[in-house]
C-alpha positions as CSV (number, residue, x, y, z in Angstrom):
1,X,56.9,-3.0,-1.6
2,X,54.7,-5.6,-3.2
3,X,54.6,-5.0,-6.9
4,X,53.7,-8.4,-8.5
5,X,50.9,-10.9,-8.1
6,X,53.4,-13.5,-7.0
7,X,54.6,-11.2,-4.2
8,X,51.0,-10.6,-3.2
9,X,50.3,-14.3,-3.0
10,X,53.3,-14.7,-0.8
11,X,51.9,-12.1,1.5
12,X,48.3,-13.3,1.5
13,X,47.3,-15.7,4.3
14,X,44.7,-18.5,3.8
15,X,42.5,-19.8,6.6
16,X,40.4,-23.0,6.9
17,X,36.8,-22.9,7.7
18,X,33.7,-25.1,8.0
19,X,30.5,-23.9,6.5
20,X,27.6,-23.0,8.9
21,X,24.9,-25.6,9.3
22,X,21.2,-24.8,8.7
23,X,20.0,-22.7,11.6
24,X,16.4,-23.8,11.3
25,X,15.0,-20.5,10.2
26,X,12.3,-20.3,7.6
27,X,13.4,-18.6,4.4
28,X,10.7,-16.9,2.4
29,X,11.0,-15.5,-1.1
30,X,8.7,-12.7,-2.1
31,X,8.0,-11.5,-5.6
32,X,6.2,-8.1,-5.2
33,X,5.1,-5.6,-7.7
34,X,7.4,-2.8,-8.8
35,X,4.8,-0.3,-7.6
36,X,4.0,-1.8,-4.3
37,X,5.0,0.5,-1.4
38,X,3.3,-1.4,1.4
39,X,3.7,-5.2,1.4
40,X,7.4,-5.5,2.3
41,X,7.2,-2.8,5.0
42,X,4.1,-4.5,6.6
43,X,5.7,-7.9,6.5
44,X,8.9,-6.7,8.2
45,X,6.7,-6.0,11.2
46,X,5.6,-9.6,11.2
47,X,8.8,-11.5,10.7
48,X,10.2,-12.0,14.2
49,X,13.5,-14.0,14.6
50,X,12.4,-17.3,13.0
51,X,11.6,-16.0,9.5
52,X,14.0,-14.6,6.9
53,X,12.6,-12.5,4.0
54,X,14.2,-12.3,0.5
55,X,12.4,-10.1,-2.0
56,X,12.5,-9.0,-5.6
57,X,10.3,-6.9,-7.8
58,X,8.4,-7.7,-11.0
59,X,7.2,-5.3,-13.7
60,X,3.6,-4.1,-13.6
61,X,1.3,-1.5,-15.1
62,X,1.0,1.8,-13.2
63,X,-2.8,1.4,-13.4
64,X,-4.8,-1.5,-11.8
65,X,-6.8,-2.8,-14.7
66,X,-7.7,-6.4,-15.7
67,X,-5.5,-6.2,-18.8
68,X,-2.5,-4.8,-16.9
69,X,-2.9,-7.4,-14.1
70,X,-3.0,-10.3,-16.5
71,X,0.1,-9.0,-18.3
72,X,2.2,-9.4,-15.2
73,X,2.4,-13.1,-16.0
74,X,4.9,-12.3,-18.8
75,X,7.7,-11.3,-16.4
76,X,6.9,-13.5,-13.4
77,X,9.4,-16.3,-14.1
78,X,12.2,-13.8,-14.9
79,X,11.6,-11.9,-11.7
80,X,11.5,-15.1,-9.7
81,X,15.0,-16.0,-11.1
82,X,16.4,-13.0,-9.3
83,X,15.4,-14.4,-5.9
84,X,18.7,-15.2,-4.1
85,X,20.0,-17.8,-6.6
86,X,21.7,-20.6,-4.8
87,X,19.9,-20.1,-1.5
88,X,17.2,-22.7,-0.7
89,X,13.8,-21.2,0.0
90,X,11.1,-22.8,2.1
91,X,8.2,-21.0,0.3
92,X,7.7,-18.3,-2.3
93,X,4.9,-15.8,-2.3
94,X,3.7,-13.7,-5.2
95,X,2.4,-10.4,-3.8
96,X,-0.6,-9.3,-5.8
97,X,-4.2,-10.1,-4.8
98,X,-6.1,-9.1,-8.0
99,X,-3.2,-10.2,-10.2
100,X,-3.1,-13.8,-8.8
101,X,-6.8,-14.0,-9.2
102,X,-6.9,-12.8,-12.8
103,X,-3.7,-14.7,-13.9
104,X,-4.9,-17.8,-12.1
105,X,-3.5,-19.4,-8.9
106,X,-2.3,-22.5,-10.7
107,X,-0.6,-20.4,-13.5
108,X,1.2,-18.3,-10.9
109,X,2.5,-21.4,-9.2
110,X,3.6,-22.9,-12.5
111,X,5.4,-19.8,-13.6
112,X,7.3,-19.6,-10.3
113,X,8.1,-23.3,-10.1
114,X,9.4,-23.2,-13.6
115,X,12.4,-21.3,-12.1
116,X,12.3,-22.7,-8.5
117,X,10.9,-26.2,-8.9
118,X,9.6,-28.0,-5.8
119,X,9.2,-24.9,-3.6
120,X,5.7,-24.3,-2.2
121,X,4.1,-21.2,-3.8
122,X,1.3,-19.0,-2.5
123,X,-0.4,-15.7,-3.3
124,X,-2.9,-13.4,-1.6
125,X,-5.9,-14.8,-3.5
126,X,-5.2,-18.4,-2.4
127,X,-4.2,-17.2,1.1
128,X,-7.3,-15.2,1.7
129,X,-9.6,-18.1,0.7
130,X,-7.6,-20.5,2.9
131,X,-7.8,-18.0,5.8
132,X,-11.6,-17.6,5.5
133,X,-11.9,-21.4,5.5
134,X,-9.7,-21.6,8.6
135,X,-11.9,-19.0,10.4
136,X,-15.1,-20.8,9.4
137,X,-16.4,-17.7,7.6
138,X,-19.2,-18.2,5.1
139,X,-20.6,-14.7,4.8
140,X,-18.0,-12.1,3.9
141,X,-17.9,-8.3,3.5
142,X,-15.3,-7.0,1.1
143,X,-13.5,-3.6,0.8
144,X,-11.1,-2.9,-2.0
145,X,-9.4,0.2,-3.6
146,X,-10.0,-1.1,-7.1
147,X,-12.2,0.0,-10.0
148,X,-15.3,-2.0,-10.8
149,X,-13.7,-3.9,-13.7
150,X,-11.3,-5.5,-11.2
151,X,-13.8,-5.8,-8.4
152,X,-16.4,-7.8,-10.4
153,X,-14.1,-10.8,-11.0
154,X,-13.1,-10.8,-7.3
155,X,-16.8,-10.8,-6.4
156,X,-17.4,-13.7,-8.8
157,X,-14.3,-15.6,-7.6
158,X,-15.4,-15.4,-3.9
159,X,-18.8,-16.6,-4.8
160,X,-17.4,-19.5,-6.8
161,X,-15.4,-20.4,-3.7
162,X,-18.7,-21.0,-1.9
163,X,-18.8,-17.6,0.0
164,X,-21.8,-15.3,0.4
165,X,-20.9,-11.7,-0.2
166,X,-23.0,-9.6,2.2
167,X,-21.5,-6.2,1.2
168,X,-18.9,-5.0,-1.3
169,X,-17.2,-1.5,-1.1
170,X,-14.5,0.3,-3.0
171,X,-12.4,3.5,-3.1
172,X,-12.4,3.2,-6.9
173,X,-8.6,4.0,-7.4
174,X,-7.1,3.4,-10.8
175,X,-3.4,4.4,-10.2
176,X,-1.5,1.8,-8.1
177,X,0.8,4.5,-6.6
178,X,-2.3,6.2,-5.1
179,X,-3.6,3.2,-3.2
180,X,-1.1,3.5,-0.3
181,X,-2.2,7.1,0.1
182,X,-5.7,6.0,1.3
183,X,-5.6,7.0,4.9
184,X,-6.3,4.5,7.7
185,X,-9.2,6.6,9.1
186,X,-10.9,6.5,5.7
187,X,-10.5,2.7,5.6
188,X,-12.0,2.3,9.1
189,X,-14.9,4.6,8.3
190,X,-15.7,2.7,5.1
191,X,-15.4,-0.7,6.9
192,X,-17.8,0.4,9.7
193,X,-20.3,1.8,7.2
194,X,-20.1,-1.4,5.0
195,X,-21.0,-3.6,8.0
196,X,-23.6,-1.3,9.5
197,X,-26.6,-3.0,8.0
198,X,-24.8,-6.0,6.4
199,X,-23.7,-8.5,9.0
200,X,-20.8,-10.8,8.0
201,X,-18.6,-13.5,9.5
202,X,-15.5,-11.7,8.4
203,X,-14.3,-8.6,6.6
204,X,-11.7,-8.9,3.8
205,X,-9.6,-5.8,3.0
206,X,-8.1,-6.5,-0.4
207,X,-4.8,-5.3,-2.0
208,X,-1.2,-5.7,-0.9
209,X,-0.6,-2.0,-1.5
210,X,-3.4,-0.9,0.9
211,X,-2.0,0.1,4.4
212,X,-4.1,-1.9,6.8
213,X,-1.9,-3.9,9.2
214,X,-2.0,-1.2,11.9
215,X,-5.8,-1.1,12.1
216,X,-6.7,-4.8,11.9
217,X,-7.1,-5.4,15.7
218,X,-8.8,-2.0,16.2
219,X,-11.4,-2.9,13.5
220,X,-11.9,-6.4,15.0
221,X,-12.7,-4.9,18.4
222,X,-15.2,-2.4,16.8
223,X,-16.8,-4.9,14.4
224,X,-16.6,-8.1,16.5
225,X,-15.5,-10.2,13.6
226,X,-12.2,-11.2,12.1
227,X,-10.7,-8.7,9.7
228,X,-8.4,-10.2,7.1
229,X,-6.0,-8.2,4.9
230,X,-4.1,-9.4,1.9
231,X,-0.7,-8.9,3.5
232,X,-1.8,-10.5,6.8
233,X,-3.4,-13.5,5.1
234,X,-0.4,-14.0,2.8
235,X,2.0,-14.1,5.7
236,X,-0.3,-16.5,7.6
237,X,-0.4,-18.8,4.6
238,X,3.4,-18.7,4.3
239,X,3.6,-19.8,7.9
240,X,1.2,-22.6,7.2
241,X,3.0,-23.9,4.2
242,X,6.4,-23.8,5.9
243,X,5.1,-25.4,9.1
244,X,6.4,-22.5,11.1
245,X,5.0,-22.0,14.6
246,X,5.8,-18.2,14.7
247,X,2.7,-16.2,15.7
248,X,3.1,-12.4,15.6
249,X,0.9,-10.6,18.2
250,X,-1.2,-7.6,17.6
251,X,-2.1,-8.0,14.0
252,X,-5.5,-9.6,13.9
253,X,-7.1,-12.8,15.1
254,X,-6.0,-14.8,12.1
255,X,-2.4,-14.8,13.3
256,X,-3.3,-16.1,16.8
257,X,-3.7,-19.7,17.8
258,X,-7.3,-19.2,19.0
259,X,-9.1,-16.5,16.9
260,X,-12.4,-17.0,18.7
261,X,-10.9,-16.3,22.1
262,X,-9.0,-13.3,20.7
263,X,-12.2,-11.7,19.4
264,X,-14.1,-12.4,22.6
265,X,-11.4,-10.8,24.9
């Protein structure tokens, strides 16, 4: 019977090993809101075999208001520090559209890089604007779940980015936990009504907590234009920043190599 540490050491066997080499996969860090029920689940449908996802949560207000969104900046660095310490990341994404717009894209990047210096950083606000540029969209229709006090800065920000807003619609939801409860048929009906007499080059469905991934291609076929969601655009931008050639199929023209051909088919 082994009764002492010395006897245990005599029993224990030691084995040599060589550490695994980098397998070439893209490692993505995601800082998402504590109250986001949607983003991570939608992203897991997009990952494939080439992309690894490591996520953490950051504190946020239960209501989506300008003040609550700006206050998230206070915990962003601390939350980022919880992202797999010791594991190199290829890109880090902050998962809040309205929050990244109100805090400021550069401030979000600075807060994250204060903990993980040198890692490319993105957010849905930056990603959506980059996606619209890549698609050549100049006139955009926008559908959000937010209250007007959040929508107006988004409207202003898109116009400052050089875009024309042909239509802007909202579900007017204040509680973040209620946003994922907006059903897909309601989103589709609102999108079609929004575009009925307001032609646009693209439709933007804002909010990482809004369930939209499953309806993007269906809406594109009905509307005949690209439909961009916050989660889809953020994932696309992650692929761009990490030079990853992975292209998930079935989730909108943005994620294909030839969006024009996809919409025409």
